[in-house]
C-alpha positions, 0 to 999 in steps of 0.5 A: 896729273888726277885733276886733268883726269877729273876735269875732263870727266867734268866736262864729259858729263854723266854718261857720255865717254871721256874725250879722248887724249890727244893722239901723238904725232903719227911717223909718216907712212913714206918712212917705213917703204924707205927700208924695203927700197934701200935694199931693192936700189942698193941689192937690184937697181944698182948693179943693174945700174953699172950694167947699164953703164958699162954697156955705154962708152963715154964720148965728147957728147955724153955718150956713146952707142958703139958697142951696141952696134959692135955687138948688134952687127956681130953674127955671133950674137945674131946666132945666139939670139936665135939659139936662145928664142928657139931653144926658150919656145920649143922647151915651152911647148914641149913642158905645156904638151907634157906637163899637160898630159902628166898633170891629167894622169895625176888628177884623174887617173886614180893609180898607187902613189899618186898623192906621193908623185903629186908632192914629189914635184913640189921637192922637184922645184927645189932642185937646181937644174945642173943636178937634172943635167948631171943625171942625163949625162950619167944616161946618156952621156959619152961613157953613161949607162946606155952607151955602156949597155950598148958597148957590152953588148954588140962590141962598139967601140962607142955607143950611138948616144951623142945627142946630149952634146946639140941642141937637141940634149939642151931642149930635152934637158930643158923639157925635163927639167921645167915641165914641174914648173906647169904641172905645180900650177896646173894641179892646183887648178884641177883640185879646185875644178868641180868634178860635179861638170865631168860628171855630167859631160859623162852622163851626157855621153861625151868621150874622155877627149871632149871632156878634156877639150870642153870642160877640162882644158878652159879651167886650165887655160890660165894655169897652162898661161901662168906654167908656160909663162914663167917656164919662156923667161927661165929658159931665156936666161938659163944657163947651168943646163946649156954649160953642163951639158958640154954643148960647145956649138950651142950659144945662147946669150947667157953663155954669150955673157959668159964668154965675153966678159970671162974669157975674152974680158970684153965686159962693155960686149957683155954688158950690151948682151945682159942688157938685150938679155934683160929686156926681152925678159921684161918685156915676155912678162909686162906682155904676158901680163897684160894678157893675162889681166885681159884674160882675166885670169 
């Protein structure tokens, strides 16, 4: 061992660094990718493949798409698809408008407790959706506080507030729950906005509405797109809010999956609806990624 070291020093010569020892054979990089790929395959890809497999029926020539034809021809599926889309779009629009206004107030209107409210937004994001719906039921439910106050004051047998069991109640609950998901990226974008632009615009005579439209809104568009796309995808897949509001006449795609699988034991039809729901969600997310990349967001 010592003689080998001396031989290397002699060959290196005076004032020259020792030649590097032979490198040990390194592990190929693709080996390190195997564990996460295996976990992803077992936890996500394999269950997804089972759902797709259950959505088709075996046939002599391979597989049959009869379950898809039966589901697409069903009026219940078409109604559920329409309800899911309009609830998701309506909730997204409501969250964008309300979230933008509230984020503007928190970021640019000084008031006591403003920082505490901004921190509460982060905490609100961790709440489960059914908790917000339960709070709305305590206030506006059939035996909630609003109806109880009405009956106490007027002596009526029941109160006038029964909208929570309608599509409008689901819409209100989704807007209430998902608005902070729009506010969080907006607050982050507003915190990076150069206040000097606002001061210059104000000194040039621009009013608050013009400053919002020409200075703040262009800077907030990427955050609005990110928050709005997230809310849209989450509303398409929302299950807990619809279930806890007790809106029996409101059937969305996730509720239809539950009904077909649990109540009717029609697993092929449930898998077909699940595949359609997944395809819509992935398609919308892919479209958002393309648009945001072209916009440079």
